[in-house]
C-alpha atoms as a printed R data frame, in Angstrom:
    type eleno elety resid chain resno       x       y       z
1   ATOM     1    CA   MET     A     1 -40.445   4.608  31.623
2   ATOM     2    CA   THR     A     2 -38.856   1.776  29.652
3   ATOM     3    CA   GLU     A     3 -35.702   0.024  30.705
4   ATOM     4    CA   LEU     A     4 -33.756   1.587  27.814
5   ATOM     5    CA   SER     A     5 -34.744   5.128  28.799
6   ATOM     6    CA   LYS     A     6 -33.843   4.894  32.485
7   ATOM     7    CA   PRO     A     7 -31.032   7.281  33.537
8   ATOM     8    CA   GLY     A     8 -27.682   5.619  33.718
9   ATOM     9    CA   PHE     A     9 -28.663   2.697  31.521
10  ATOM    10    CA   ALA     A    10 -25.965   1.660  29.057
11  ATOM    11    CA   PRO     A    11 -26.781  -0.713  26.205
12  ATOM    12    CA   PRO     A    12 -24.798  -3.950  26.313
13  ATOM    13    CA   ARG     A    13 -21.600  -3.995  24.288
14  ATOM    14    CA   PRO     A    14 -21.440  -6.420  21.371
15  ATOM    15    CA   PHE     A    15 -19.562  -9.635  22.097
16  ATOM    16    CA   ILE     A    16 -17.371  -9.069  19.040
17  ATOM    17    CA   SER     A    17 -16.411  -5.561  17.903
18  ATOM    18    CA   ALA     A    18 -17.087  -4.365  14.360
19  ATOM    19    CA   ASP     A    19 -13.336  -4.094  13.688
20  ATOM    20    CA   LEU     A    20 -12.760  -7.723  14.675
21  ATOM    21    CA   LEU     A    21 -15.662  -8.789  12.479
22  ATOM    22    CA   GLN     A    22 -14.135  -6.948   9.520
23  ATOM    23    CA   VAL     A    23 -10.824  -8.755  10.087
24  ATOM    24    CA   PHE     A    24 -12.640 -12.084  10.412
25  ATOM    25    CA   TYR     A    25 -14.556 -11.568   7.151
26  ATOM    26    CA   ARG     A    26 -11.373 -10.762   5.247
27  ATOM    27    CA   LEU     A    27  -9.484 -13.715   6.676
28  ATOM    28    CA   LEU     A    28 -12.479 -15.876   5.789
29  ATOM    29    CA   ALA     A    29 -12.243 -14.529   2.233
30  ATOM    30    CA   VAL     A    30  -8.560 -15.533   2.130
31  ATOM    31    CA   PHE     A    31  -9.463 -19.047   3.294
32  ATOM    32    CA   LEU     A    32 -12.278 -19.425   0.735
33  ATOM    33    CA   ILE     A    33 -10.084 -18.197  -2.117
34  ATOM    34    CA   CYS     A    34  -7.325 -20.611  -1.104
35  ATOM    35    CA   LEU     A    35  -9.827 -23.461  -0.877
36  ATOM    36    CA   ALA     A    36 -11.259 -22.709  -4.316
37  ATOM    37    CA   LEU     A    37  -7.828 -22.445  -5.934
38  ATOM    38    CA   ALA     A    38  -6.650 -25.648  -4.246
39  ATOM    39    CA   LEU     A    39  -9.627 -27.469  -5.774
40  ATOM    40    CA   LEU     A    40  -9.191 -25.901  -9.211
41  ATOM    41    CA   SER     A    41  -5.413 -26.124  -9.578
42  ATOM    42    CA   GLU     A    42  -2.979 -28.790  -8.414
43  ATOM    43    CA   SER     A    43  -0.148 -26.268  -8.546
44  ATOM    44    CA   PHE     A    44  -1.625 -23.850  -6.012
45  ATOM    45    CA   LEU     A    45  -0.598 -25.659  -2.818
46  ATOM    46    CA   THR     A    46   2.969 -26.301  -3.931
47  ATOM    47    CA   LEU     A    47   5.638 -24.713  -1.746
48  ATOM    48    CA   GLY     A    48   7.067 -22.697  -4.616
49  ATOM    49    CA   ASN     A    49   3.706 -21.148  -5.470
50  ATOM    50    CA   ILE     A    50   2.848 -20.337  -1.848
51  ATOM    51    CA   LEU     A    51   6.200 -18.607  -1.348
52  ATOM    52    CA   ASN     A    52   5.693 -16.722  -4.604
53  ATOM    53    CA   VAL     A    53   2.270 -15.493  -3.413
54  ATOM    54    CA   LEU     A    54   3.749 -14.299  -0.119
55  ATOM    55    CA   ARG     A    55   6.617 -12.575  -1.936
56  ATOM    56    CA   GLN     A    56   4.271 -10.764  -4.318
57  ATOM    57    CA   ALA     A    57   1.943  -9.770  -1.465
58  ATOM    58    CA   SER     A    58   4.956  -8.399   0.410
59  ATOM    59    CA   LEU     A    59   6.021  -6.256  -2.535
60  ATOM    60    CA   LEU     A    60   2.498  -4.891  -2.904
61  ATOM    61    CA   PHE     A    61   2.260  -4.191   0.832
62  ATOM    62    CA   PHE     A    62   5.348  -1.957   0.815
63  ATOM    63    CA   ILE     A    63   3.608   0.440  -1.571
64  ATOM    64    CA   ALA     A    64   0.174   0.100   0.013
65  ATOM    65    CA   SER     A    65   1.357   0.607   3.612
66  ATOM    66    CA   GLY     A    66   2.396   4.223   3.079
67  ATOM    67    CA   LEU     A    67  -0.682   4.810   0.961
68  ATOM    68    CA   THR     A    68  -2.805   3.551   3.875
69  ATOM    69    CA   LEU     A    69  -1.749   6.515   6.028
70  ATOM    70    CA   VAL     A    70  -2.738   8.928   3.261
71  ATOM    71    CA   VAL     A    71  -6.159   7.308   2.824
72  ATOM    72    CA   LEU     A    72  -6.690   7.392   6.605
73  ATOM    73    CA   THR     A    73  -6.634  11.203   6.307
74  ATOM    74    CA   ALA     A    74  -9.271  10.997   3.516
75  ATOM    75    CA   GLY     A    75  -6.566  11.717   0.930
76  ATOM    76    CA   LEU     A    76  -5.194   9.780  -2.025
77  ATOM    77    CA   ASP     A    77  -1.761   9.346  -3.575
78  ATOM    78    CA   LEU     A    78  -1.992   8.415  -7.237
79  ATOM    79    CA   SER     A    79   1.715   8.990  -7.850
80  ATOM    80    CA   VAL     A    80   3.081   5.957  -5.958
81  ATOM    81    CA   GLY     A    81   3.640   3.855  -9.094
82  ATOM    82    CA   ALA     A    82   5.437   6.656 -10.939
83  ATOM    83    CA   ASN     A    83   7.393   7.329  -7.751
84  ATOM    84    CA   VAL     A    84   8.591   3.711  -7.721
85  ATOM    85    CA   ALA     A    85   9.708   4.015 -11.343
86  ATOM    86    CA   LEU     A    86  11.778   7.189 -10.938
87  ATOM    87    CA   SER     A    87  13.245   6.064  -7.604
88  ATOM    88    CA   ALA     A    88  14.253   2.692  -9.071
89  ATOM    89    CA   CYS     A    89  15.874   4.255 -12.137
90  ATOM    90    CA   LEU     A    90  17.848   6.771 -10.061
91  ATOM    91    CA   ALA     A    91  18.880   4.060  -7.580
92  ATOM    92    CA   GLY     A    92  19.984   1.803 -10.442
93  ATOM    93    CA   THR     A    93  22.094   4.607 -11.908
94  ATOM    94    CA   VAL     A    94  23.752   5.305  -8.546
95  ATOM    95    CA   ILE     A    95  24.500   1.625  -7.901
96  ATOM    96    CA   GLN     A    96  26.054   1.108 -11.321
97  ATOM    97    CA   GLY     A    97  27.939   4.395 -11.201
98  ATOM    98    CA   THR     A    98  29.397   4.018  -7.704
99  ATOM    99    CA   GLY     A    99  29.251   0.265  -7.102
100 ATOM   100    CA   SER     A   100  27.626   0.983  -3.733
101 ATOM   101    CA   ALA     A   101  24.260  -0.617  -2.999
102 ATOM   102    CA   ALA     A   102  23.953   1.478   0.174
103 ATOM   103    CA   LEU     A   103  24.155   4.738  -1.802
104 ATOM   104    CA   GLY     A   104  21.560   3.371  -4.220
105 ATOM   105    CA   VAL     A   105  19.196   2.594  -1.353
106 ATOM   106    CA   LEU     A   106  19.677   6.086   0.089
107 ATOM   107    CA   ALA     A   107  19.036   7.621  -3.339
108 ATOM   108    CA   ALA     A   108  15.765   5.700  -3.709
109 ATOM   109    CA   LEU     A   109  14.540   6.582  -0.214
110 ATOM   110    CA   ALA     A   110  15.503  10.242  -0.638
111 ATOM   111    CA   THR     A   111  13.844  10.473  -4.059
112 ATOM   112    CA   GLY     A   112  10.651   8.860  -2.801
113 ATOM   113    CA   GLY     A   113  10.572  11.020   0.319
114 ATOM   114    CA   VAL     A   114  11.085  14.288  -1.597
115 ATOM   115    CA   ILE     A   115   8.326  13.372  -4.047
116 ATOM   116    CA   GLY     A   116   6.002  12.591  -1.145
117 ATOM   117    CA   LEU     A   117   6.889  15.893   0.537
118 ATOM   118    CA   LEU     A   118   6.100  17.788  -2.675
119 ATOM   119    CA   ASN     A   119   2.724  16.063  -2.794
120 ATOM   120    CA   GLY     A   120   2.097  17.104   0.798
121 ATOM   121    CA   LEU     A   121   3.057  20.723   0.069
122 ATOM   122    CA   MET     A   122   0.652  20.869  -2.865
123 ATOM   123    CA   VAL     A   123  -2.147  19.551  -0.654
124 ATOM   124    CA   THR     A   124  -1.417  21.751   2.373
125 ATOM   125    CA   ALA     A   125   0.211  24.949   1.072
126 ATOM   126    CA   LEU     A   126  -1.471  25.217  -2.326
127 ATOM   127    CA   ARG     A   127  -4.771  23.699  -1.135
128 ATOM   128    CA   ILE     A   128  -4.973  21.435  -4.175
129 ATOM   129    CA   PRO     A   129  -7.196  18.353  -3.638
130 ATOM   130    CA   SER     A   130  -5.008  15.286  -3.146
131 ATOM   131    CA   PHE     A   131  -6.549  13.501  -6.130
132 ATOM   132    CA   ILE     A   132  -5.596  16.345  -8.494
133 ATOM   133    CA   ALA     A   133  -2.214  17.073  -6.916
134 ATOM   134    CA   THR     A   134  -0.980  13.480  -7.012
135 ATOM   135    CA   TYR     A   135  -2.529  12.808 -10.426
136 ATOM   136    CA   GLY     A   136  -0.574  15.772 -11.789
137 ATOM   137    CA   MET     A   137   2.549  14.506 -10.019
138 ATOM   138    CA   LEU     A   138   2.044  11.118 -11.682
139 ATOM   139    CA   TRP     A   139   2.332  12.701 -15.134
140 ATOM   140    CA   VAL     A   140   5.273  14.874 -14.113
141 ATOM   141    CA   LEU     A   141   7.178  11.859 -12.780
142 ATOM   142    CA   ASN     A   142   6.345   9.780 -15.848
143 ATOM   143    CA   GLY     A   143   7.678  12.535 -18.093
144 ATOM   144    CA   VAL     A   144  10.881  12.967 -16.071
145 ATOM   145    CA   THR     A   145  11.488   9.208 -15.900
146 ATOM   146    CA   TYR     A   146  11.006   8.608 -19.624
147 ATOM   147    CA   TRP     A   147  13.213  11.614 -20.425
148 ATOM   148    CA   TYR     A   148  15.898  10.453 -17.996
149 ATOM   149    CA   MET     A   149  15.975   6.860 -19.226
150 ATOM   150    CA   ALA     A   150  15.674   7.747 -22.939
151 ATOM   151    CA   GLY     A   151  14.533   4.216 -23.754
152 ATOM   152    CA   GLU     A   152  17.479   2.551 -22.032
153 ATOM   153    CA   ILE     A   153  17.395  -0.271 -19.489
154 ATOM   154    CA   ILE     A   154  19.722  -0.451 -16.494
155 ATOM   155    CA   HIS     A   155  20.491  -4.022 -15.532
156 ATOM   156    CA   GLY     A   156  23.008  -6.206 -13.745
157 ATOM   157    CA   PHE     A   157  23.375  -5.411 -10.039
158 ATOM   158    CA   PRO     A   158  25.647  -6.899  -7.326
159 ATOM   159    CA   PRO     A   159  24.543 -10.322  -6.017
160 ATOM   160    CA   GLY     A   160  24.449  -9.030  -2.440
161 ATOM   161    CA   PHE     A   161  21.992  -6.300  -3.418
162 ATOM   162    CA   ARG     A   162  19.814  -8.753  -5.307
163 ATOM   163    CA   GLN     A   163  19.352 -10.806  -2.133
164 ATOM   164    CA   VAL     A   164  17.028  -8.064  -0.855
165 ATOM   165    CA   GLY     A   165  14.413  -8.842  -3.495
166 ATOM   166    CA   SER     A   166  15.116 -12.359  -4.709
167 ATOM   167    CA   GLY     A   167  17.130 -13.983  -1.919
168 ATOM   168    CA   TYR     A   168  16.093 -16.465   0.780
169 ATOM   169    CA   LEU     A   169  16.757 -16.620   4.500
170 ATOM   170    CA   PHE     A   170  16.030 -19.863   6.390
171 ATOM   171    CA   GLY     A   171  13.963 -21.056   3.433
172 ATOM   172    CA   LEU     A   172  11.747 -17.961   3.195
173 ATOM   173    CA   PRO     A   173  12.035 -15.093   0.681
174 ATOM   174    CA   THR     A   174  13.760 -12.043   2.140
175 ATOM   175    CA   PRO     A   175  10.819  -9.666   1.363
176 ATOM   176    CA   ILE     A   176   8.639 -11.661   3.783
177 ATOM   177    CA   TYR     A   177  10.929 -10.752   6.682
178 ATOM   178    CA   LEU     A   178  10.864  -7.112   5.591
179 ATOM   179    CA   LEU     A   179   7.078  -7.326   5.415
180 ATOM   180    CA   LEU     A   180   6.854  -8.539   9.024
181 ATOM   181    CA   ILE     A   181   9.176  -5.776  10.205
182 ATOM   182    CA   PHE     A   182   7.318  -2.946   8.479
183 ATOM   183    CA   LEU     A   183   3.916  -4.408   9.314
184 ATOM   184    CA   ALA     A   184   4.872  -4.306  12.994
185 ATOM   185    CA   ILE     A   185   6.306  -0.787  12.702
186 ATOM   186    CA   GLY     A   186   3.308   0.519  10.760
187 ATOM   187    CA   THR     A   187   0.802  -1.036  13.163
188 ATOM   188    CA   ALA     A   188   2.618   0.345  16.209
189 ATOM   189    CA   PHE     A   189   2.871   3.811  14.639
190 ATOM   190    CA   ALA     A   190  -0.760   4.028  13.520
191 ATOM   191    CA   GLN     A   191  -2.403   2.552  16.599
192 ATOM   192    CA   ARG     A   192   0.044   3.041  19.492
193 ATOM   193    CA   THR     A   193   1.435   6.550  19.007
194 ATOM   194    CA   ILE     A   194  -0.072  10.013  19.445
195 ATOM   195    CA   TRP     A   195   0.832  10.893  15.853
196 ATOM   196    CA   GLY     A   196  -1.043   7.841  14.611
197 ATOM   197    CA   GLN     A   197  -4.142   8.695  16.627
198 ATOM   198    CA   GLU     A   198  -4.008  12.242  15.273
199 ATOM   199    CA   ILE     A   199  -3.962  10.864  11.717
200 ATOM   200    CA   TYR     A   200  -7.127   8.874  12.461
201 ATOM   201    CA   ALA     A   201  -8.718  11.985  13.974
202 ATOM   202    CA   ILE     A   202  -7.915  14.087  10.907
203 ATOM   203    CA   GLY     A   203  -9.586  11.539   8.631
204 ATOM   204    CA   ALA     A   204 -12.640  11.177  10.860
205 ATOM   205    CA   ASN     A   205 -13.297  14.917  11.273
206 ATOM   206    CA   PRO     A   206 -10.673  17.446  10.126
207 ATOM   207    CA   ALA     A   207 -12.569  20.430  11.547
208 ATOM   208    CA   ALA     A   208 -12.805  18.855  15.001
209 ATOM   209    CA   ALA     A   209  -9.159  17.773  14.774
210 ATOM   210    CA   ARG     A   210  -8.088  21.363  14.043
211 ATOM   211    CA   LEU     A   211 -10.160  22.739  16.936
212 ATOM   212    CA   SER     A   212  -8.621  20.172  19.276
213 ATOM   213    CA   GLY     A   213  -5.142  21.492  18.512
214 ATOM   214    CA   ILE     A   214  -3.893  18.827  16.108
215 ATOM   215    CA   PRO     A   215  -1.364  20.365  13.648
216 ATOM   216    CA   LEU     A   216  -3.084  19.320  10.415
217 ATOM   217    CA   THR     A   217  -0.434  20.706   8.072
218 ATOM   218    CA   ARG     A   218   2.449  18.908   9.758
219 ATOM   219    CA   ARG     A   219   0.583  15.616  10.005
220 ATOM   220    CA   LEU     A   220  -0.464  15.731   6.348
221 ATOM   221    CA   LEU     A   221   3.112  16.521   5.312
222 ATOM   222    CA   LEU     A   222   4.175  13.537   7.403
223 ATOM   223    CA   VAL     A   223   1.782  11.021   5.823
224 ATOM   224    CA   TYR     A   224   2.569  12.069   2.241
225 ATOM   225    CA   THR     A   225   6.301  11.975   2.949
226 ATOM   226    CA   VAL     A   226   5.975   8.514   4.497
227 ATOM   227    CA   SER     A   227   3.931   7.345   1.503
228 ATOM   228    CA   GLY     A   228   6.631   8.589  -0.870
229 ATOM   229    CA   THR     A   229   9.419   7.059   1.207
230 ATOM   230    CA   MET     A   230   7.676   3.675   1.243
231 ATOM   231    CA   ALA     A   231   7.376   3.903  -2.545
232 ATOM   232    CA   GLY     A   232  11.130   4.506  -2.583
233 ATOM   233    CA   LEU     A   233  11.643   1.413  -0.422
234 ATOM   234    CA   ALA     A   234   9.393  -0.603  -2.729
235 ATOM   235    CA   SER     A   235  11.496   0.542  -5.698
236 ATOM   236    CA   ILE     A   236  14.572  -1.028  -4.079
237 ATOM   237    CA   ILE     A   237  12.755  -4.335  -3.586
238 ATOM   238    CA   PHE     A   238  11.499  -4.335  -7.186
239 ATOM   239    CA   LEU     A   239  14.925  -3.349  -8.497
240 ATOM   240    CA   ALA     A   240  16.603  -6.197  -6.609
241 ATOM   241    CA   ARG     A   241  13.860  -8.604  -7.651
242 ATOM   242    CA   LEU     A   242  13.886  -7.787 -11.373
243 ATOM   243    CA   ASN     A   243  17.642  -7.033 -11.644
244 ATOM   244    CA   SER     A   244  16.783  -4.215 -14.046
245 ATOM   245    CA   ALA     A   245  15.207  -0.763 -14.179
246 ATOM   246    CA   GLU     A   246  13.298   0.870 -16.995
247 ATOM   247    CA   ALA     A   247  10.919   3.792 -17.319
248 ATOM   248    CA   ASP     A   248   7.686   1.784 -17.232
249 ATOM   249    CA   ILE     A   249   8.539  -0.304 -14.148
250 ATOM   250    CA   GLY     A   250   5.827   1.344 -12.030
251 ATOM   251    CA   GLU     A   251   2.973   1.786 -14.495
252 ATOM   252    CA   SER     A   252   0.979  -1.219 -13.266
253 ATOM   253    CA   LEU     A   253   1.506  -0.674  -9.527
254 ATOM   254    CA   THR     A   254  -0.797   2.189  -8.513
255 ATOM   255    CA   LEU     A   255  -4.186   0.523  -9.028
256 ATOM   256    CA   PRO     A   256  -3.245  -2.709  -7.183
257 ATOM   257    CA   ALA     A   257  -1.866  -0.652  -4.272
258 ATOM   258    CA   ILE     A   258  -5.108   1.323  -3.978
259 ATOM   259    CA   ALA     A   259  -7.072  -1.902  -4.312
260 ATOM   260    CA   ALA     A   260  -5.084  -3.547  -1.487
261 ATOM   261    CA   VAL     A   261  -5.794  -0.587   0.819
262 ATOM   262    CA   LEU     A   262  -9.524  -0.560   0.088
263 ATOM   263    CA   ILE     A   263  -9.954  -4.349   0.131
264 ATOM   264    CA   GLY     A   264  -8.223  -4.328   3.516
265 ATOM   265    CA   GLY     A   265 -10.986  -2.176   4.978
266 ATOM   266    CA   THR     A   266  -9.429   1.291   4.982
267 ATOM   267    CA   SER     A   267 -12.209   3.763   4.254
268 ATOM   268    CA   LEU     A   268 -11.764   6.058   1.281
269 ATOM   269    CA   PHE     A   269 -13.489   8.710   3.417
270 ATOM   270    CA   GLY     A   270 -10.813   8.536   6.128
271 ATOM   271    CA   GLY     A   271 -10.577   7.626   9.783
272 ATOM   272    CA   VAL     A   272 -11.028   3.851   9.463
273 ATOM   273    CA   GLY     A   273  -8.466   1.175   8.622
274 ATOM   274    CA   THR     A   274  -5.425  -0.774   9.809
275 ATOM   275    CA   MET     A   275  -2.046  -1.849   8.471
276 ATOM   276    CA   PHE     A   276  -2.917  -5.484   9.066
277 ATOM   277    CA   GLY     A   277  -6.071  -5.009   7.004
278 ATOM   278    CA   THR     A   278  -3.956  -3.610   4.175
279 ATOM   279    CA   PHE     A   279  -1.717  -6.687   4.312
280 ATOM   280    CA   VAL     A   280  -4.777  -8.945   4.124
281 ATOM   281    CA   GLY     A   281  -6.049  -6.857   1.211
282 ATOM   282    CA   ALA     A   282  -2.707  -7.272  -0.577
283 ATOM   283    CA   LEU     A   283  -2.864 -11.013   0.082
284 ATOM   284    CA   ILE     A   284  -6.425 -11.298  -1.282
285 ATOM   285    CA   LEU     A   285  -5.567  -9.398  -4.456
286 ATOM   286    CA   THR     A   286  -2.367 -11.402  -4.962
287 ATOM   287    CA   LEU     A   287  -4.257 -14.671  -4.516
288 ATOM   288    CA   VAL     A   288  -6.858 -13.636  -7.096
289 ATOM   289    CA   LEU     A   289  -4.228 -12.684  -9.672
290 ATOM   290    CA   ASN     A   290  -2.163 -15.796  -8.891
291 ATOM   291    CA   GLY     A   291  -5.254 -17.955  -9.360
292 ATOM   292    CA   MET     A   292  -5.963 -16.356 -12.729
293 ATOM   293    CA   ASN     A   293  -2.409 -17.152 -13.832
294 ATOM   294    CA   LEU     A   294  -2.646 -20.765 -12.629
295 ATOM   295    CA   LEU     A   295  -5.962 -21.209 -14.424
296 ATOM   296    CA   SER     A   296  -4.486 -19.709 -17.621
297 ATOM   297    CA   VAL     A   297  -6.910 -16.784 -17.674
298 ATOM   298    CA   ASN     A   298  -5.895 -14.211 -20.294
299 ATOM   299    CA   ALA     A   299  -3.668 -11.550 -18.676
300 ATOM   300    CA   SER     A   300  -5.739  -8.779 -20.251
301 ATOM   301    CA   TRP     A   301  -8.569  -9.681 -17.851
302 ATOM   302    CA   GLN     A   302  -6.478  -8.969 -14.753
303 ATOM   303    CA   PRO     A   303  -6.832  -5.141 -14.821
304 ATOM   304    CA   LEU     A   304 -10.583  -5.587 -15.327
305 ATOM   305    CA   VAL     A   305 -10.839  -7.873 -12.306
306 ATOM   306    CA   THR     A   306  -8.755  -5.475 -10.201
307 ATOM   307    CA   GLY     A   307 -10.995  -2.570 -11.187
308 ATOM   308    CA   VAL     A   308 -14.143  -4.511 -10.295
309 ATOM   309    CA   ILE     A   309 -12.660  -5.394  -6.902
310 ATOM   310    CA   VAL     A   310 -11.895  -1.710  -6.222
311 ATOM   311    CA   ILE     A   311 -15.459  -0.698  -7.144
312 ATOM   312    CA   LEU     A   312 -16.918  -3.386  -4.876
313 ATOM   313    CA   ALA     A   313 -14.628  -2.360  -2.002
314 ATOM   314    CA   VAL     A   314 -15.677   1.299  -2.254
315 ATOM   315    CA   TRP     A   315 -19.352   0.320  -2.567
316 ATOM   316    CA   LEU     A   316 -19.144  -1.834   0.556
317 ATOM   317    CA   ASP     A   317 -17.392   0.987   2.400
318 ATOM   318    CA   MET     A   318 -20.135   3.463   1.463
319 ATOM   319    CA   LYS     A   319 -22.839   0.987   2.443
320 ATOM   320    CA   THR     A   320 -21.181   0.379   5.819
321 ATOM   321    CA   ARG     A   321 -20.890   4.138   6.476
322 ATOM   322    CA   ARG     A   322 -24.555   4.712   5.694
323 ATOM   323    CA   ARG     A   323 -25.535   1.878   8.018
324 ATOM   324    CA   LYS     A   324 -23.466   3.355  10.864
325 ATOM   325    CA   GLN     A   325 -24.937   6.811  10.302
């Protein structure tokens, strides 16, 4: 009998867990990208550019954080960009009509949450695959937003409201503080609560999760509603940042949000991923796009690069899953 086959023998645990290695590799990627851009562009390491990168990564994280919960359940929300657009336009209308930024914020959060809940109902009650349900919702929201705006642009919001997206506090952009708050909340929810653990279990094995008594319908409704609400929050940040709202404000946001989630290590097949990984993914993608701008790369190449990054992230995820199996 060999040593490995003796009863009671347990193989030694690895010195560093696979999750920590994944985090290390992504942080190493951030360092290498920063090093390359610092060598290629004198403008990269300036304070203004670094703060701009962190601001843009924060804005992307707000959308991607809610989407992370959906992907953890092996689902997908393709309507987040269109959700941001409609929520921003409705919030802008409320702010200009009432003069109250607080009512505008509530309108955006409520709009985003209702849209997310509708997505969840289509997935759970109607049994429509999340890809199809949210893709259909994307077109519905685009149609409603373009009809509602009728080609107009809403602009000019109170200075106090604009501080949320373009202001500074102690020398740092306000969105960075919001990022830290929601990163902490999202991490605690996903990894330190029973609901969060149930979401991981649903993504890993929905049949086993159902047999173990996890309420799949309620948890799926929760994650889609949270994803929609975070899109509503992101719409407020974008609205305050741009000081205007128009129908196409969210058209370019969905693919980068998905890319940030996948680059951060969240598996498209569910059950694997972290909020911190999503933040690192948002930072990597923002650095790549920022570097292309600094190096005067034609803007038309940016969607191509983003698409290639998404394909590589999914390929690496599939390769890792096969290796584990």
